[in-house]
C-alpha positions as CSV (number, residue, x, y, z in Angstrom):
1,M,0.1,-0.3,-0.3
2,I,1.2,3.6,-0.9
3,R,0.4,5.8,1.7
4,A,2.9,8.6,0.7
5,L,4.0,10.0,-2.3
6,L,7.5,11.4,-2.7
7,L,8.6,13.3,-6.1
8,D,11.5,14.6,-7.3
9,L,11.1,18.1,-8.6
10,G,13.9,18.0,-11.8
11,N,12.3,17.2,-14.9
12,V,9.5,15.7,-12.6
13,V,7.2,18.8,-11.7
14,L,9.9,21.1,-13.4
15,E,11.2,21.2,-16.3
16,I,14.6,22.1,-16.2
17,D,17.4,22.3,-19.5
18,F,20.9,22.7,-18.7
19,H,21.5,23.8,-22.5
20,R,19.9,26.7,-21.4
21,V,22.6,27.7,-18.9
22,F,25.5,27.1,-20.8
23,D,23.9,28.4,-24.2
24,Y,24.1,32.1,-22.1
25,W,27.1,31.7,-20.6
26,A,28.8,30.8,-23.7
27,S,27.2,33.7,-25.4
28,H,28.3,36.4,-22.9
29,A,32.0,34.7,-22.4
30,K,31.9,34.6,-26.4
31,V,33.3,31.1,-26.7
32,E,31.9,27.6,-28.4
33,V,29.2,26.1,-25.8
34,D,31.0,22.4,-26.4
35,R,33.7,23.7,-25.0
36,L,31.7,24.4,-21.7
37,Y,29.6,20.9,-22.0
38,D,33.0,19.4,-22.3
39,R,34.6,21.1,-19.2
40,W,31.4,21.3,-17.1
41,S,30.7,18.2,-14.5
42,L,29.1,17.1,-11.4
43,D,32.2,17.7,-9.3
44,D,32.9,18.6,-5.6
45,P,32.0,22.0,-5.7
46,Y,28.4,21.3,-6.9
47,K,28.1,18.6,-4.5
48,R,29.3,20.7,-1.8
49,Q,26.7,23.7,-2.3
50,E,23.9,21.5,-3.1
51,V,24.6,20.2,1.2
52,G,25.0,23.8,2.1
53,E,28.8,23.2,2.9
54,I,29.8,26.6,0.1
55,D,28.2,29.4,-0.8
56,F,27.7,30.6,-4.5
57,A,30.1,32.7,-5.6
58,T,32.8,30.0,-3.8
59,Y,31.0,27.1,-6.3
60,I,31.7,30.3,-9.2
61,H,34.8,30.6,-8.1
62,S,36.1,27.1,-9.1
63,L,33.4,26.7,-12.1
64,E,35.8,30.1,-13.6
65,Q,38.9,27.9,-13.0
66,K,37.0,24.6,-14.6
67,L,35.7,26.5,-17.7
68,A,38.4,28.9,-17.7
69,I,35.7,32.0,-18.8
70,N,35.5,35.3,-16.4
71,L,31.5,36.7,-16.5
72,P,30.0,39.2,-14.1
73,M,28.5,37.6,-11.4
74,E,25.2,39.0,-12.5
75,H,25.5,36.6,-15.8
76,W,27.0,33.7,-13.5
77,L,23.9,34.0,-11.8
78,T,21.2,35.1,-14.9
79,G,22.7,31.8,-16.4
80,W,22.5,29.6,-13.3
81,N,18.8,30.2,-13.0
82,K,18.1,29.4,-16.8
83,L,17.7,26.1,-15.8
84,F,14.2,26.4,-15.0
85,V,12.1,26.2,-18.0
86,A,8.4,26.1,-16.9
87,V,6.1,23.7,-14.7
88,Y,4.5,20.5,-16.8
89,P,1.3,21.8,-16.9
90,E,-0.7,18.0,-17.3
91,V,1.5,17.3,-13.3
92,H,0.2,20.3,-12.4
93,D,-3.1,19.6,-13.5
94,R,-3.2,16.1,-11.4
95,L,-1.5,17.5,-8.3
96,P,-3.9,18.7,-6.7
97,R,-6.2,15.6,-7.0
98,V,-3.2,13.3,-5.8
99,A,-2.9,15.4,-2.8
100,D,-6.3,15.4,-1.5
101,S,-6.0,11.6,-1.6
102,L,-2.7,11.0,0.4
103,P,0.2,12.9,1.6
104,V,1.7,14.6,-1.4
105,F,6.1,15.5,-0.7
106,A,9.1,16.8,-2.8
107,F,12.7,15.7,-2.4
108,T,15.4,18.1,-4.4
109,N,18.9,18.4,-4.7
110,T,19.2,21.7,-5.5
111,N,21.6,25.1,-4.1
112,P,20.0,27.9,-2.1
113,V,20.2,30.4,-5.3
114,H,17.9,27.9,-7.0
115,H,15.6,27.2,-4.5
116,R,14.9,30.7,-4.0
117,Y,13.8,30.6,-7.9
118,W,11.8,28.0,-8.0
119,S,10.1,29.4,-5.1
120,Q,9.1,32.3,-6.3
121,Q,8.9,31.3,-9.8
122,F,6.6,28.0,-9.4
123,P,4.4,28.5,-6.1
124,E,1.2,27.6,-7.8
125,V,2.2,23.9,-7.7
126,L,4.5,23.8,-5.0
127,V,1.6,24.9,-2.5
128,H,0.2,21.0,-3.4
129,F,3.0,19.8,-1.2
130,R,2.9,18.9,2.3
131,K,7.0,19.6,2.9
132,I,9.6,20.3,0.3
133,Y,13.4,18.3,1.5
134,V,15.6,20.9,-0.1
135,S,19.2,18.9,0.3
136,S,21.1,22.8,0.8
137,E,19.1,22.8,3.9
138,I,19.3,19.0,5.2
139,G,22.8,18.5,4.6
140,L,21.9,15.8,2.4
141,R,21.3,15.1,-0.5
142,K,20.7,11.8,-3.3
143,P,21.4,9.3,-3.8
144,D,23.1,8.7,0.4
145,R,21.1,6.3,1.9
146,E,21.0,8.6,5.0
147,A,19.5,11.0,2.5
148,Y,16.0,8.9,2.1
149,D,16.6,7.5,5.4
150,F,15.8,10.7,7.2
151,V,13.2,12.2,4.7
152,A,11.3,8.8,5.6
153,R,11.2,9.3,9.0
154,D,10.7,13.1,8.6
155,M,7.7,12.1,6.6
156,G,6.9,9.9,9.6
157,F,5.8,7.0,7.6
158,A,8.2,3.8,6.5
159,A,10.2,3.6,3.4
160,E,8.2,0.5,2.2
161,E,5.1,2.7,2.5
162,I,6.4,6.1,0.7
163,L,6.7,5.6,-3.6
164,F,9.9,7.9,-4.6
165,V,9.3,9.1,-8.4
166,D,13.0,10.9,-9.9
167,D,14.1,10.4,-13.4
168,S,17.8,9.8,-12.3
169,R,18.9,6.2,-12.0
170,D,21.1,6.5,-9.2
171,N,18.2,8.4,-7.6
172,I,16.2,5.9,-7.6
173,H,18.8,3.0,-7.2
174,G,19.6,4.8,-3.9
175,A,15.9,5.1,-2.0
176,K,16.0,1.3,-3.6
177,V,17.8,0.7,-1.0
178,A,16.8,3.0,1.5
179,G,13.8,0.5,0.8
180,M,11.3,2.8,-0.8
181,Q,8.9,2.0,-3.5
182,T,10.2,3.4,-6.8
183,A,9.4,5.0,-10.4
184,R,11.7,6.1,-12.7
185,I,10.3,8.4,-15.1
186,K,11.5,10.1,-18.3
187,S,9.3,12.4,-19.4
188,E,6.2,14.1,-18.5
189,E,3.7,11.3,-19.6
190,D,5.9,9.3,-17.3
191,V,5.0,11.2,-14.4
192,V,1.6,11.7,-15.2
193,N,0.7,7.8,-15.8
194,V,2.4,7.7,-12.2
195,L,0.1,9.9,-11.0
196,D,-2.7,8.2,-12.7
197,R,-1.8,5.5,-11.4
198,V,-1.5,6.6,-7.9
199,L,-5.1,8.1,-7.9
200,G,-6.5,4.6,-8.8
201,K,-4.8,2.5,-6.0
202,C,-5.4,5.1,-3.0
203,D,-6.8,4.7,0.4
204,P,-9.9,6.5,0.6
205,K,-9.3,6.6,4.2
206,I,-6.1,8.3,4.2
207,T,-6.5,12.1,4.6
208,R,-4.2,14.7,4.8
């Protein structure tokens, strides 16, 4: 029995696109965008900002060296927030009904800059979550086992009662190790199918 739903945000609820970030930075740095694709990675500084260990300025300092480009901080910031495209409309349409049927939570790996941005830009969809777990706030990130254990305890459900939805293979694996039910998605249509299945399986006795 699924008693609670735990969703990732990026490419599950909110469409994101890293190409937009690199395109913006490359355009303003006047370099070929492929250069940025080749040099950027989910490195240690990236992960450290996602658990709140370093701030955006410190991360950008490391990124300047890694990408070998120099930009004003305002361009780094604007480009960084280009990551977010829009709310998935069909997911947004279903979330109110799902949230009326069982508790809905979110767990996202993100940094304070992105957290502020999506909180301000997409309040109409975020309101349907009982709580959003932000890696930079809790100091834990997916796919580490302790991150899922912490979230499950705080949600107040046994791990096996939680359905976790994410687009990352590693994050899904981490949730499985923690004992959660999982659904890996690759498109908005996949998310919609999961939500529709959840609506068909909800226990009507569960209330928010």
